[in-house]
Structures are given as structure tokens and as C-alpha cells.
C-alpha positions, 0 to 999 in steps of 0.5 A: 472508455466509451470513446475508445470503444466508439460507443455513444453515451446513449448506447451503453448496451453495446458494451455487452457485445465487445470482446473481452480482449478489446475491453482490456486493450481499451482499459490499458490505454487509460491511466491515472496519475503516475502508474495507476489506473483510473479504474476504481470503486465508484459511488453510483448511489446504487451498488455503492451508495457511499465511499468505501472508506466511509462504509469501512469506518462505520462497519461493525465488522472486525478489521485487520488493516495494514500496509507494506513499508515500501509499497511503491517500490513494486512500481518504481524500483525497476523503472529507469526513470526512478533510478535516475531521479536526482535531488531536484527530482526528489524535491519535485516529488515531495513538493507535489505530495507535501507542498511547502514543507517538502524540505522538512519531510525530505529531511525526516525520510533521509534520517529514517532511511539511511542509504536510500537513493533520491528515487527511493526516498520519493517513492517512500514519501509518495507511498506512505501518503497513498497507502500508510496514512489512509490506512491509519486514518481509517483505523483511527475512525473505527469503533469496531475492533481494529488491528494494524500491521505493517509488513517490513520483510524485504525480498532479496530478489532483483538485488533487494531493489523491491524492498517490502513492496506492494503485494509482497505479503500475499504469499505469506498470508496464504502460505504459498511461497513455493508458487512465488519463489521469483518474488520472495526468494529462498532465504532462511527467514521465510519460514518464520515470517510465514508462520507469523503472517499466515498464523495471524490471518488464520487466527483472525479468521478462526477466532476474530483476533489476530493475536496482538493489541487492538489499534487506537489513536493513543498507543497505535500498537502495530504488528511489524512483520519482519525477520524479528516480528514484534508489536511496536507502539506508534511506529515511525511516529516522526514520519507520520507527524511530519507528513500530517503537518505537511498536509 
């Protein structure tokens, strides 16, 4: 970042004089793996003395944590490269994510996601490795009250290509669907899903309990937010086990 701004390592004060627009332009040139930025909370021993996940695991503060079923679809569904992924591309993605057990993981996801394209299967595997498993691992480590959810309601916009993608739950959490019609559409199911999601967040904020059993590594009770919202014990057990066995 400093090199792109032509600032030396001993001239950090100069960054305060860089216009915001120039900072943002420089930031956009720096990306990490795939579509993700390299900018993230970084342990510096002062502001952040330990990794966020370590602090969250040890925190006594009650926590609601969860993910969306199709997290990566937001980043891949409308990308022509993802649409054109074939079986060989899926296998490369799975090997990168899982290693030598890629074939077993592909088989498990193919069975769990009938009709999914190779690109969608690859996004599902990578997304679960990046979002779902870390959330599960954090919930497992916490001693303080912890509740797990998964958002599975799929948006119909763009022909349904986005599925239950990253960020889709937010208009439901805050009950701001009118400001997000281009993202959520106008299905009859919206009112029921909103009542369940928004009600859970408000209930947690007001009482410290979102309204379903706490998470533990034995039952793994998880609230599934969908057209038919309900608590499921250890959802997608086979996928979780297969991913873990795969490294």
C-alpha cells in the first residue's frame, strides 16, 4: 500500500495527507486470493493484542453466530469465469481447498446439492471452508452462551443465481426490505422470514436469548432461517464431517 502511494517505510506520517479518493484507488489495486481483499484486522500488539477468533472464543459475552448457505455465490454467481467452470475446474478447486480427499468431498456435495453446476459446487465447497467451518469451530470453543444459525432463504433475483448468498440476511436482520428490493425481490415468503430473523435479533438484544437452544458440540442445534424456519440438529452432518476429514 505504501509503495503504491510512493511513501517510504519511515514516512508514515505522510499517509495522513493523502486524499481519501487516492487511498481508495490504491486499496482497490491490492487483492488477496480470488476476489478477497488483503485488508483485515491485524494483530499489532496494541489495538489488537490477539487474533479476533481467540478473543471471541474466550469472551464471556453471549454470541449469536452463523453463516449463509451460499456465501460465495455473491462473488461468483454473476462472474463469467464461474459459469464456465467444468468438472476439471471443480476438481482443481476441491484439491486446492481439501487436498487428496477432493473426490470424496465433491461426491458429498454433489449428493447434497442436486442440480448444482460445477461452478456452484466449487463455490459451495470453498464457501463452507471459508465461512461455515470457522463459525462452527468458534462456537465449539466458547464457554459463554452461544447460538448458531444458518440463513438458507434464496433470493429469486437474477434468476435465482445468487441463492442464499453473502449479506442477504442483512435486510431481514434490520427489517429494511423496502430498501433492498433489488436484492431480495418481492416474494410472499418475505414477511415470514423477516419476522423470524428480525425477531430473533431483537429478542437477543433485548433479553440475551434469540429463542432457540444454545449450540454445543453434542447436538449442534442450529436455527435454519428459510421459508419454513426451524431448529435442526447438526445440519449437513455429512458435509461437515467430510470437510473436516479432508483437512
